[in-house]
C-alpha positions in Angstrom: 67.3 107.9 89.5 69.5 109.0 92.3 72.3 111.4 91.1 75.4 112.9 92.5 73.4 116.0 93.2 71.2 114.0 95.6 74.3 112.7 97.3 75.6 116.3 97.6 72.3 117.4 99.3 72.2 114.4 101.6 75.8 114.4 102.7 76.4 118.2 102.8 79.7 117.5 101.0 80.6 119.4 97.9 80.1 117.8 94.5 83.8 118.1 93.6 84.7 116.2 96.8 82.2 113.5 96.1 83.6 113.2 92.6 87.1 112.8 94.0 85.8 110.0 96.3 84.1 108.2 93.4 87.3 108.4 91.4 89.2 106.7 94.2 91.1 109.8 95.3 91.7 110.6 98.9 89.2 112.7 100.8 89.1 113.6 104.5 87.8 110.8 106.7 84.9 112.8 107.9 83.8 113.6 104.4 84.3 110.0 103.4 82.0 108.9 106.2 79.3 111.4 105.2 79.5 110.4 101.5 79.3 106.7 102.2 76.4 107.2 104.5 74.5 109.2 101.9 75.4 106.7 99.1 74.0 103.8 101.2 70.9 105.7 102.3 70.1 106.7 98.7 71.2 103.4 97.1 73.3 105.6 94.7 75.0 103.8 91.8 77.4 105.6 89.5 76.6 105.6 85.8 79.9 104.4 84.3 78.5 104.7 80.7 77.7 108.4 81.1 81.0 109.0 82.9 82.9 107.2 80.1 81.3 109.2 77.4 82.5 112.4 79.0 86.0 111.3 79.7 86.7 108.5 77.1 87.0 106.1 80.1 85.1 102.9 80.5 85.6 102.6 84.2 86.5 98.9 83.7 89.7 97.2 84.4 90.9 93.7 83.3 92.6 90.9 85.2 94.4 88.1 83.4 95.3 85.1 85.6 96.5 81.6 84.8 94.0 79.6 86.9 91.1 80.7 89.0 91.0 77.4 90.8 94.5 78.0 92.2 93.9 78.7 95.9 96.4 81.6 95.7 94.1 83.8 93.6 90.5 84.0 95.1 91.6 86.0 98.2 93.6 88.4 96.0 90.6 88.8 93.5 88.2 89.5 96.4 90.4 92.2 97.9 91.2 93.7 94.5 87.7 93.8 93.3 86.3 95.4 96.4 88.9 98.1 96.3 88.3 98.8 92.6 84.6 99.0 93.2 85.1 101.6 95.9 87.1 103.5 93.4 84.2 103.3 90.8 85.6 100.6 88.6 84.2 97.3 87.5 86.6 94.3 87.0 86.6 91.8 84.1 88.4 88.5 85.0 90.0 86.2 82.4 92.0 83.0 82.8 94.4 81.4 80.3 95.2 78.0 81.8 99.0 78.5 81.4 98.5 78.7 77.6 100.9 81.5 76.5 99.1 82.2 73.2 95.8 82.6 75.1 97.5 84.9 77.6 98.6 87.2 74.8 95.2 87.0 73.1 93.3 87.9 76.3 95.6 90.9 77.1 95.2 92.2 73.6 91.4 91.6 73.6 90.9 93.5 76.8 93.1 96.3 75.6 91.1 96.5 72.4 87.9 96.7 74.4 89.3 99.8 76.0 89.6 98.8 79.6 91.3 101.5 81.6 94.0 99.3 83.1 95.2 95.7 83.4 96.5 93.4 86.1 98.4 90.4 84.7 99.8 87.3 86.5 101.9 86.3 83.5 103.4 82.8 82.8 105.7 84.2 80.1 109.3 85.2 79.8 108.6 87.5 76.9 106.7 90.7 77.6 105.9 92.0 74.2 102.2 92.0 74.8 102.6 93.9 78.0 105.0 96.4 76.4 102.4 97.0 73.7 99.9 98.1 76.4 102.5 100.4 78.1 103.4 102.0 74.7 99.7 102.8 74.3 99.7 104.4 77.8 97.5 101.6 79.1 98.6 101.0 82.8 99.6 97.4 83.6 100.4 95.9 87.0 102.4 92.6 87.0 101.1 90.5 89.8 103.2 87.9 91.6 105.6 87.3 88.5 108.0 89.7 86.8 109.3 89.5 83.3 113.1 90.0 82.8 113.9 93.2 80.9 110.4 94.7 81.1 110.0 97.9 83.1 106.5 97.7 84.5 104.6 98.4 87.7 104.5 95.3 89.9 103.3 93.8 93.2 105.3 90.7 94.3 106.5 89.1 97.6 110.0 88.4 98.9 110.2 85.0 97.2 114.0 84.7 97.5 114.5 85.9 101.1 111.6 83.9 102.5 112.8 80.6 101.1 116.4 81.4 102.0 115.5 82.1 105.6 113.3 79.0 105.8 116.0 76.7 104.5 118.6 78.3 106.8 116.3 77.7 109.7 116.0 74.0 108.7 119.8 73.8 108.6 120.1 75.3 112.1 117.8 72.6 113.3 120.3 70.0 112.0 118.9 69.2 108.6 121.5 68.8 105.9 119.6 66.5 103.5 116.9 68.8 102.3 114.6 67.7 99.4 112.9 70.3 97.2 109.7 70.0 95.1 109.6 72.7 92.5 107.2 73.8 89.8 107.8 74.8 86.2 110.1 77.6 85.1 107.8 80.5 86.2 109.4 83.6 87.7 108.5 82.5 91.2 109.9 79.0 90.7 113.2 80.4 89.6 113.6 82.9 92.4 112.5 80.5 95.1 114.9 77.8 93.8 117.7 80.3 94.0 116.9 81.0 97.6 117.1 77.2 98.3 120.4 76.8 96.5 122.1 79.8 98.0 121.0 78.8 101.6 122.6 75.4 101.1 125.8 76.7 99.4 126.3 79.5 102.0 126.1 76.8 104.7 128.6 74.5 103.0 126.0 71.9 102.0 126.3 70.0 98.7 123.3 70.4 96.4 122.2 66.9 95.4 120.3 66.6 92.2 118.4 63.6 93.3 116.8 65.7 96.1 115.3 68.1 93.6 112.1 67.0 91.8 109.6 68.9 89.6 105.9 68.3 90.0 103.2 69.2 87.5 100.2 71.1 88.6 98.0 68.1 88.0 96.2 65.9 90.5 98.4 63.6 92.6 101.7 64.4 90.9 103.0 66.4 93.9 102.1 63.3 96.1 104.0 61.0 93.7 107.1 63.3 93.8 106.9 63.6 97.6 107.0 59.8 97.9 109.7 59.5 95.2 112.0 61.6 97.5 111.0 59.6 100.6 111.7 56.3 98.8 115.3 57.2 97.8 118.0 54.9 99.2 119.3 57.9 101.2 116.2 60.0 101.6 116.1 63.7 102.7 115.3 64.4 106.4 113.2 67.4 105.3 111.2 68.1 102.2 110.4 71.7 101.1 107.2 72.2 99.0 107.3 75.4 96.9 103.6 76.2 96.3 100.0 75.4 97.4 99.6 72.5 95.0 102.7 70.8 96.3 101.6 71.5 99.9 98.3 69.6 99.1 100.5 66.8 97.8 102.4 66.6 101.1 99.1 66.5 103.0 97.8 63.8 100.7 101.0 61.7 101.1 100.8 62.0 104.9 97.2 60.9 105.0 97.2 58.3 102.3 100.5 56.6 103.4 100.0 57.1 107.1 103.3 59.1 107.5 104.3 60.3 110.9 105.4 63.9 110.4 108.1 64.8 111.5 109.3 61.4 112.7 109.3 59.9 109.2 110.3 63.1 107.5 110.1 66.8 108.3 108.1 69.2 106.1 108.3 72.9 105.2 106.0 74.5 102.7 105.5 77.8 100.8 101.8 78.7 101.4 99.8 77.8 104.5 96.6 76.3 103.0 94.4 77.3 105.9 95.3 81.0 105.1 93.4 80.7 101.8 89.6 81.2 101.5 87.7 77.9 101.7 90.8 76.0 103.0 90.3 76.8 106.7 89.3 73.2 107.3 92.9 72.2 106.9 93.6 73.6 110.4 92.1 70.3 111.6 94.9 68.3 110.0 97.8 67.7 112.4 100.6 68.4 112.5 100.4 71.9 110.9 103.2 72.3 108.5 105.9 74.9 109.0 104.8 77.5 106.4 105.8 80.6 104.6 102.5 82.7 104.6 101.8 85.2 101.9 99.8 88.4 102.7 97.0 87.4 100.3 94.6 90.3 101.0 97.4 92.8 101.0 98.6 91.7 97.6 95.1 92.3 96.2 94.8 95.7 97.9 98.2 96.9 96.9 97.6 95.9 93.3 94.3 97.9 93.3 96.0 100.9 95.0 98.8 100.9 92.4 96.4 100.6 89.5 94.2 103.4 90.9 97.3 105.6 91.3 98.0 105.1 87.6 94.4 105.7 86.6 94.3 109.0 88.6 97.8 110.3 87.6 98.2 109.0 84.0 101.3 107.5 82.4 103.2 110.8 81.7 106.8 110.6 82.8 106.3 106.9 83.5 108.6 105.4 86.1 107.7 101.8 87.2 106.8 101.3 90.8 107.8 98.0 92.3 106.0 96.9 95.5 107.6 93.9 97.3 105.6 92.7 100.3 107.0 90.6 103.1 105.8 87.1 104.1 105.6 85.7 107.6 106.8 82.3 108.8 104.7 79.9 111.0 106.9 77.2 112.6 104.1 74.6 113.0 104.9 71.2 114.3 106.4 69.5 111.2 110.1 70.0 111.6 112.2 67.7 113.8 115.1 69.2 115.7 118.1 67.1 114.8 120.7 69.1 116.7 
């Protein structure tokens, strides 16, 4: 079996530097190139069991997500897993289907199985299960959603500002009747909704309750809510969809009911479907919706980098690190200019 000694001989790089590289630490680019060439040539595979016996580490990390079928997560998972593998860690993925009891159970189960760290996309407002991990010096990264009152490392995006800016742009284009399809009371839903309300209020526009609807994350419900808004006696001139599922509902409504976008109604969405893995075909659907685009790959990479940082440096003198990434906006062809 190929060992680190063989990699040392093949690469000409010291064993300590190779060890640093295998543990995800920074090494000089030239050394990194030599090590990777040697690893590939020798088909070297680290023995995580042996390493774990020496260091009490398992070289595994856990991810707890609500729904693997949500198009938001696969691209994040791919980037995260690849980065962790390069750092010498295997990843265990669990989903809890928005079941809060199952989320708690899965976090505790992975902790009891002695994973070295966790990434959790929580659906809870109570973070006791996360605090238990932190109290045991188990690193946890909150992905996409924060928990009020819990001091924990996190990777999120600028939910509030991106929605505020998008709604403000719609107002500048003459839209004052803006419908809003929201999700359940997740962290992201609350923050994005605040961006919507503040943009309207700061531009002197009354918030009409009939223009705000909630859609379940079940098939066709977003389509029903989209058409519910459109069928009001005084319908909105623009409808804002707040996640990928609602965006799919808008596409379905447009195609099923033969809507002419933006003549019948303008559309803005949070999440450009074609930016997700396996959804590239939606580029063929015209018009392309005006979209807030999340940096999916970067979310996965930053989550892995932050977790590797904790795994390398430990939890002593713990001060939470909060990474907030910025989105970009694609105007598309779905917003009429009413000015």
